[in-house]
Structure formats: C-alpha cells, structure tokens
C-alpha positions as CSV (number, residue, x, y, z in Angstrom):
1,M,157.3,148.5,69.2
2,R,154.4,148.5,71.7
3,S,153.4,151.1,74.1
4,D,153.2,148.6,76.9
5,G,156.9,147.8,76.6
6,L,159.4,146.1,74.4
7,R,160.1,142.6,73.7
8,V,163.8,142.0,74.3
9,L,165.8,139.0,73.4
10,M,168.9,139.0,75.7
11,L,171.8,137.0,74.3
12,S,174.6,136.1,76.6
13,H,176.9,133.1,77.0
14,M,177.3,134.5,80.6
15,Y,174.2,133.6,82.4
16,P,173.2,131.6,85.4
17,S,172.2,128.0,85.2
18,P,171.4,125.2,87.6
19,V,175.0,124.1,87.1
20,N,176.5,127.6,87.9
21,P,173.8,129.8,89.6
22,T,176.3,132.8,89.8
23,A,177.7,132.9,86.3
24,G,176.8,136.2,84.7
25,I,174.7,137.2,87.6
26,F,175.0,140.9,86.6
27,V,173.3,140.1,83.3
28,H,170.4,138.5,85.2
29,E,170.1,141.6,87.3
30,Q,169.9,143.7,84.4
31,V,167.1,141.5,83.0
32,R,165.3,141.6,86.2
33,A,165.4,145.4,86.2
34,L,164.3,145.7,82.6
35,R,161.2,143.4,83.5
36,S,160.4,145.5,86.4
37,L,160.0,148.4,84.0
38,G,157.5,146.6,81.9
39,H,159.6,145.1,79.2
40,D,159.2,141.5,78.3
41,V,162.8,140.0,78.3
42,R,163.7,136.5,77.5
43,V,167.2,134.9,77.4
44,V,169.2,132.8,75.1
45,S,172.4,131.6,76.8
46,P,174.5,129.1,74.6
47,K,176.4,126.6,76.8
48,G,179.3,124.5,75.8
49,W,179.0,121.3,74.1
50,A,181.8,118.6,74.3
51,P,181.9,114.9,73.5
52,P,180.1,113.0,76.2
53,L,183.1,110.9,77.2
54,M,185.3,113.8,78.3
55,D,184.8,113.9,82.1
56,R,186.2,117.3,82.6
57,W,183.2,118.7,80.5
58,R,180.6,116.5,82.2
59,A,179.0,119.5,83.9
60,Y,177.8,120.9,80.5
61,H,175.5,117.8,80.1
62,A,173.7,118.8,83.2
63,V,172.5,122.2,81.9
64,P,169.0,121.8,80.9
65,G,167.7,122.9,77.5
66,V,165.2,125.4,78.9
67,D,164.6,126.8,82.4
68,V,163.0,129.7,84.2
69,I,165.0,131.7,86.7
70,D,163.1,134.1,88.8
71,G,160.4,134.2,86.3
72,V,162.7,134.8,83.3
73,P,162.5,132.1,80.5
74,V,166.0,131.0,79.5
75,L,166.9,128.9,76.6
76,Y,170.2,127.0,76.7
77,P,171.3,125.9,73.1
78,R,174.6,124.0,72.8
79,K,177.6,125.6,71.3
80,L,180.8,123.9,70.2
81,T,183.5,124.7,72.8
82,L,187.2,123.7,73.1
83,P,189.5,124.0,76.0
84,G,191.9,126.9,76.2
85,A,190.0,129.2,73.8
86,R,191.4,127.0,70.9
87,L,188.6,128.1,68.5
88,G,190.0,131.6,68.4
89,A,188.2,133.7,65.8
90,R,186.1,130.5,65.0
91,N,184.5,131.0,68.4
92,A,182.2,133.7,67.0
93,D,181.3,131.3,64.0
94,A,180.4,128.7,66.5
95,M,178.2,131.1,68.4
96,R,176.4,132.2,65.1
97,F,175.8,128.5,64.3
98,A,174.5,127.9,67.8
99,I,172.0,130.7,67.9
100,A,170.7,131.1,64.3
101,G,168.1,128.3,64.4
102,P,167.0,129.0,68.0
103,L,166.6,132.7,67.4
104,R,164.6,132.2,64.2
105,R,162.3,129.8,66.0
106,V,161.7,132.0,69.0
107,H,161.1,135.0,66.7
108,S,158.4,133.1,64.7
109,R,156.5,132.4,68.0
110,W,157.4,135.5,69.9
111,P,158.5,138.4,67.5
112,F,161.1,140.4,69.6
113,D,161.7,144.0,68.9
114,V,165.5,144.1,69.6
115,I,168.4,141.7,70.4
116,H,170.7,142.7,73.3
117,A,173.9,141.0,73.2
118,Q,176.4,140.9,76.0
119,M,180.0,141.3,74.7
120,L,181.0,142.4,71.3
121,V,182.7,139.1,70.6
122,P,181.4,136.5,70.2
123,D,177.9,137.4,71.1
124,G,177.5,140.7,69.5
125,W,179.2,139.7,66.3
126,A,177.0,136.7,65.9
127,A,173.8,138.5,66.9
128,A,174.6,141.2,64.1
129,K,174.6,138.5,61.5
130,V,171.4,136.7,62.7
131,G,169.7,139.9,63.5
132,A,170.2,141.3,60.0
133,S,168.7,138.1,58.5
134,L,165.6,138.6,60.7
135,G,165.3,142.3,60.3
136,V,165.8,143.0,64.0
137,P,168.2,145.6,65.4
138,V,171.0,144.6,67.7
139,V,172.3,146.5,70.8
140,A,175.5,145.0,72.3
141,T,177.3,145.8,75.5
142,A,181.1,145.8,75.7
143,H,182.5,144.9,79.2
144,R,186.2,144.7,79.1
145,A,187.8,141.5,77.7
146,D,186.0,142.0,74.3
147,V,187.8,145.1,73.5
148,I,191.0,144.9,75.6
149,D,192.0,141.2,75.8
150,L,190.6,139.6,72.7
151,P,192.1,142.1,70.1
152,S,195.5,141.4,71.4
153,R,195.4,137.7,71.0
154,S,195.6,137.6,67.2
155,P,195.2,139.6,64.1
156,A,192.1,137.6,63.2
157,L,190.3,138.4,66.5
158,A,191.2,142.2,66.1
159,R,189.6,142.1,62.7
160,Q,186.5,140.4,64.2
161,V,186.2,143.0,66.9
162,G,186.4,145.7,64.3
163,D,183.8,144.0,62.3
164,A,181.4,143.8,65.4
165,V,182.0,147.5,66.2
166,A,180.9,148.3,62.5
167,S,178.0,145.9,62.1
168,I,176.2,146.3,65.5
169,D,173.4,148.8,65.4
170,Q,174.1,150.4,68.7
171,I,177.1,149.7,71.0
172,V,176.8,150.3,74.8
173,T,179.9,150.3,77.0
174,V,180.0,150.0,80.8
175,S,182.5,152.9,81.2
176,R,184.0,155.7,79.3
177,A,187.3,153.9,79.2
178,I,185.8,150.9,77.7
179,R,184.0,153.2,75.1
180,D,187.4,154.7,74.0
181,S,188.9,151.2,73.7
182,A,185.9,150.0,71.5
183,A,186.0,153.1,69.4
184,R,189.8,152.2,68.5
185,W,188.7,149.1,66.7
186,G,186.2,150.3,64.2
187,T,183.7,153.0,63.2
188,P,180.4,152.4,65.0
189,R,177.0,153.0,63.3
190,R,176.0,155.3,66.0
191,P,177.7,157.2,68.8
192,I,178.7,154.7,71.5
193,V,176.5,155.0,74.6
194,V,178.0,154.6,78.1
195,V,175.6,152.8,80.6
196,P,177.3,151.9,83.8
197,N,176.5,148.7,85.7
198,G,174.7,148.8,88.9
199,A,173.7,147.1,92.1
200,D,170.5,145.4,93.2
201,T,169.5,147.8,96.0
202,S,167.1,145.1,97.4
203,V,170.2,143.2,98.3
204,F,173.0,145.8,98.5
205,Q,172.0,148.3,101.1
206,P,173.6,149.4,104.4
207,H,173.5,146.9,107.3
208,D,174.7,147.4,110.9
209,M,178.3,146.5,111.2
210,A,178.1,144.8,114.5
211,E,175.0,142.8,113.3
212,A,176.9,141.7,110.1
213,R,179.9,140.6,112.2
214,R,177.9,138.5,114.6
215,R,176.0,137.0,111.7
216,L,179.4,136.0,110.0
217,D,181.3,135.0,113.1
218,L,183.8,137.9,112.9
219,P,185.2,139.8,115.9
220,V,182.8,142.7,116.6
221,E,185.5,145.1,118.0
222,A,188.3,144.4,115.5
223,R,189.4,146.7,112.6
224,V,188.1,144.7,109.5
225,V,188.7,145.3,105.8
226,T,187.0,143.3,103.0
227,Y,187.8,141.9,99.6
228,V,185.2,140.0,97.4
229,G,186.3,138.7,94.0
230,K,188.3,136.0,92.2
231,L,191.8,135.0,93.4
232,V,193.4,135.3,89.9
233,P,196.4,137.4,88.8
234,R,194.2,140.1,87.1
235,K,192.7,141.0,90.4
236,G,195.9,142.0,92.1
237,V,195.3,140.2,95.5
238,D,198.8,139.3,95.6
239,V,199.6,143.1,95.8
240,L,197.0,143.4,98.5
241,V,198.7,140.8,100.6
242,E,202.0,142.5,100.3
243,A,200.3,145.8,101.2
244,M,198.9,144.0,104.3
245,G,202.5,143.1,105.2
246,R,203.5,146.6,105.0
247,V,200.4,147.8,107.1
248,H,201.4,145.3,109.7
249,S,205.0,146.7,109.9
250,M,203.5,150.3,110.1
251,R,200.9,149.3,112.8
252,P,202.2,146.2,114.5
253,E,199.7,146.4,117.3
254,G,196.8,147.3,115.2
255,A,196.9,145.6,111.8
256,P,193.2,145.1,110.5
257,L,191.8,141.7,109.6
258,L,191.5,141.3,105.9
259,V,188.5,139.2,105.0
260,V,188.9,137.6,101.5
261,A,185.8,136.2,99.8
262,G,186.3,134.3,96.5
263,I,187.9,131.3,94.9
264,G,190.7,131.0,92.4
265,E,194.0,129.5,91.4
266,L,196.2,131.8,93.7
267,R,194.6,130.9,97.1
268,E,197.4,128.5,98.2
269,S,200.1,130.9,97.2
270,L,198.4,133.9,98.8
271,E,198.0,132.0,102.1
272,A,201.7,130.9,102.0
273,R,202.8,134.4,101.2
274,A,200.7,135.8,104.2
275,R,202.4,133.3,106.5
276,A,205.9,134.3,105.3
277,L,205.1,137.9,106.0
278,G,204.0,137.1,109.6
279,I,200.3,138.0,108.9
280,G,198.8,134.6,108.5
281,D,196.4,135.5,111.3
282,R,195.4,138.7,109.8
283,L,193.9,137.2,106.7
284,R,190.7,135.2,106.6
285,F,189.9,133.3,103.4
286,V,186.2,132.3,103.4
287,G,186.0,130.8,100.0
288,K,182.9,131.2,97.7
289,I,179.9,133.0,99.1
290,A,176.3,133.3,97.9
291,H,175.5,136.4,95.9
292,D,172.9,137.5,98.3
293,D,175.4,137.3,101.2
294,V,178.0,139.7,99.6
295,A,176.3,142.7,101.2
296,W,176.7,141.2,104.6
297,W,180.3,140.6,104.1
298,M,180.8,144.2,102.9
299,A,178.9,145.5,105.8
300,A,181.2,143.6,108.2
301,G,184.2,145.6,106.9
302,E,185.0,149.3,107.4
303,F,185.8,149.8,103.8
304,F,186.2,147.6,100.7
305,V,189.4,147.0,98.6
306,L,189.8,146.2,95.0
307,P,193.4,146.1,93.9
308,S,192.8,145.0,90.2
309,H,195.3,145.5,87.4
310,S,192.4,145.7,84.8
311,E,188.6,146.3,85.1
312,G,185.7,147.2,82.9
313,L,183.3,149.0,85.3
314,P,183.5,146.8,88.4
315,T,180.1,145.9,89.7
316,V,181.4,145.1,93.0
317,C,182.3,148.6,93.6
318,C,178.8,149.6,92.7
319,E,177.5,147.2,95.3
320,A,180.0,148.5,97.9
321,L,178.9,152.1,97.4
322,N,175.3,151.0,97.9
323,C,176.2,149.2,101.0
324,G,177.5,152.5,102.3
325,R,181.2,151.5,102.1
326,P,183.9,153.6,100.7
327,V,186.5,151.8,98.4
328,V,190.2,151.8,98.1
329,A,191.0,150.8,94.6
330,T,193.5,151.0,91.7
331,A,193.1,153.7,89.1
332,V,192.5,151.3,86.2
333,D,190.0,151.5,83.2
334,G,186.5,152.3,84.5
335,T,187.2,152.1,88.3
336,P,187.8,155.9,88.7
337,E,184.3,156.5,87.3
338,I,182.9,154.9,90.5
339,V,185.6,155.3,93.0
340,R,186.3,159.0,92.8
341,H,189.3,159.9,94.7
342,E,188.7,161.7,98.0
343,E,184.9,161.5,97.2
344,T,183.7,157.9,97.3
345,G,187.1,156.3,98.2
346,L,190.8,156.5,97.5
347,L,192.8,155.6,94.2
348,V,196.2,154.2,94.1
349,P,198.4,153.1,91.0
350,A,198.0,149.4,90.2
351,G,200.7,147.1,91.3
352,D,202.0,149.5,93.9
353,A,201.9,147.7,97.3
354,A,203.5,150.7,99.2
355,A,200.9,153.1,97.8
356,L,198.0,150.7,98.7
357,A,199.4,150.2,102.2
358,D,199.5,153.9,102.8
359,A,196.0,154.3,101.5
360,L,194.7,151.5,103.9
361,V,196.5,153.1,106.8
362,R,194.9,156.5,105.9
363,M,191.5,155.1,105.7
364,L,192.0,153.3,109.2
365,D,193.7,156.3,111.0
366,E,192.7,159.7,109.5
367,P,190.0,161.1,111.7
368,G,186.6,161.6,109.9
369,L,187.8,160.4,106.4
370,R,186.0,157.1,106.3
371,D,182.7,158.5,107.5
372,R,182.9,161.4,105.1
373,L,183.7,159.1,102.2
374,A,181.0,156.5,103.2
375,A,178.2,159.1,103.4
376,R,179.0,160.3,99.8
377,A,179.6,156.7,98.5
378,L,175.9,155.9,99.6
379,E,174.6,159.0,97.8
380,V,176.5,158.4,94.6
381,G,175.6,154.6,94.6
382,Q,172.0,155.2,95.0
383,D,171.9,158.0,92.5
384,E,174.0,156.6,89.7
385,F,175.0,152.9,90.2
386,T,171.7,150.9,90.5
387,W,170.4,148.3,88.0
388,L,167.2,150.2,87.9
389,A,169.2,153.4,86.7
390,N,171.0,151.1,84.2
391,A,167.7,149.6,82.9
392,R,166.2,152.8,82.1
393,Q,169.2,154.1,80.2
394,T,169.3,150.5,78.5
395,A,165.7,150.8,77.5
396,E,166.2,154.3,76.0
397,C,169.0,152.9,73.9
398,Y,166.5,150.2,72.5
399,R,164.0,153.0,71.8
400,E,166.5,155.1,69.9
401,V,167.7,152.2,67.8
402,L,164.1,151.2,66.9
403,R,163.3,154.9,65.8
C-alpha cells in the first residue's frame, strides 16, 4: 500500500463498452470517483464469447480486447456464455477461467493492492479464488440478484453464494436489506459493511423545470410525473399504469402526464393497457435516453416514481434526490433507506395500484407537501448519496482489509 493512493483492480462483468455504453454505468461512476480521490483504478470486464456463426451473439465480437473510457483502462477478456443462464453454477467457473490468466499478467506488470469485484457470484467467487493464488485481498459488493435471485434458482447456486460469502475477504452491500440477505447464506470473514450507491453530482443536480420541459418538448404548464427504468415485470410499471388509470378517474380534468423513459419487453402491453384505460394520451413513452440526459427528464417532472417489486438500492432514486425531486416508491428491499416516508418521498406497498394512486394524488394536491419533501430530498441526496461519498467509504474498506 502506498501513501499516494491504492492500486485497485475493479472486476465486473457489468461495465460500459463501445457496444453497450450504458451497461454497468454505476460501476464506472464508482471507478471515476475513486480515481478522483487519487486511487489508480483499472478495470477487467469479461464479456461473452459465443461461436462466431451465431448471429444473435454477433455484438460480442465487436467488443474490443482493450479500451480506455474516460481515462480508465479497461480489459475485456472473453468468457464462455450460453443463452438463458444455462451454465448455472458453472458460470462462476467460466468467470474464474476467463480472469485467471489476465489478472496474473496484469499483476506481474502492475501489482495491484486489492481486487474489488461487483456481485458475489460469479465475479466475487471467481475473484476470491484468483486473489488467493496471487496473495491479493478481495472486496466484493453485493447488489441484489446475487443474494436474492441466484440462490433461489438451484441448490448448487445457493451453495456457491455461501462459499462466496465465506471466502471473500470483505463483503460490501449497497443497503442494509441486502446485507441481511447476504448474511443468511454464509459466515463472512469480517462484518459486512453497507456502502450505498450514489449519484454523479456533476450530472444529477437541480435544473429549472420550465427550461427542462422546453428542452424536451414537454408542455410547460402541465402536471408531469416521471419514471426512468427498464420496462420489465420486476419494475412494476404495469402497476403504475393501473394507478394512473385510477388517478384519471379521481381527477378526470387534471390527470398528470406520465413520462416513461426506458426500454423493455413490456412496452407494447403497457401502451395497450393505457389505451384500454382511456389514458393513452396521458402517457408518453420516450424510449432509451442517454445517461447524461436523465437529470433533465427528472427535472421536467414534479416528482419521480419507482413502483418496483424488488430493488437492491436503486441508484435512480439517489439521482432523483440529487436533482431535488421527491420520490413515490414501493417499500421494498433497500428503497426505504433512500426514500424515507414523509421525509424524502412517500412509500407504498408493492403491487398496490390503489395505494400508489393515492400517493400520486397526494403529491399532486396536498399543499406544501411536494416542496417540503423536495427540499429535504436534495439535502439528503447531497449529504449521503453521491458517488464521492461512496468512494470515500469504499476506499476505507480497502484500507481496512489491507491492514
């Protein structure tokens, strides 16, 4: 360890590439914040390999072997990948095989102090095996799927998660809820540390609402609510559409415009359901948006909505708070650690369209509520949920494990 900062090898199968520049953007933001504190961070991000004649996997062949993203050196070794998660518990073996040689070669030229893996399985499990052979400690961050979804898929995966919990030198989780889930699968070597996600405050900051609406071609005088995220079942956007139908019946002359930014398998069915409810004109689907534009879409709305059935610690809520927007969200997993009921937003039960509709109407109609929550949301966001705050806590984890 050197006084001028640490050498950190960040390992994550989730990381931007020229083929998918927004994949794992939250990992990239953490890397940038760590580098801003004086740490030398380089990334290894295994990408899928499949036989070259399979057209559906053609995009993998376009990922370069090495790249530099915002000054961050990135190595993309190839890893065996099969569709539909068919490798099961063997996926972690494939990860270990993919990274063992590259990490040894990198370490021989650039002796890193610590490996930081994103997700306990497959990344953390594989990193623990390789790190032990190199004599390098491993820190791994659990996000959600690795300790909630994976163990339920098979006994073999549950055992593998337990092995990861027991073999990784320091486990970090993005929320207290995820910490408790991780601890159920094994006995960690050190007490699990909670380090919440954050937002890039150079991008996510308050903007004038009228300016944002003019910029995005939205009606300046309308009531506008925003959602940004995937259009997949776990995100509960179908419940949000049902809630919007209820809001329309409660305020037929003043239902807000819901702006939905994101892509996913449910878009067509969501649009069809909105038409069936008579609110097709009250929803605007804008598709995939650039990461740096998300703050403007948030600024265009009076508040943000996240109706998920499950979350780790949703970065998008950290971003909303730093934009000065309160959040209406479901009380699942780590979300209440950001969206604090009656403080930075309103919480409702997951899957309850009636309760969600009531919360939306309350945010729209209760005098002073939205302004009070917005002011507190910005304070909490800037104090607790930035990538710089995350990087400081993460670096302290590195130092502790090296001691």
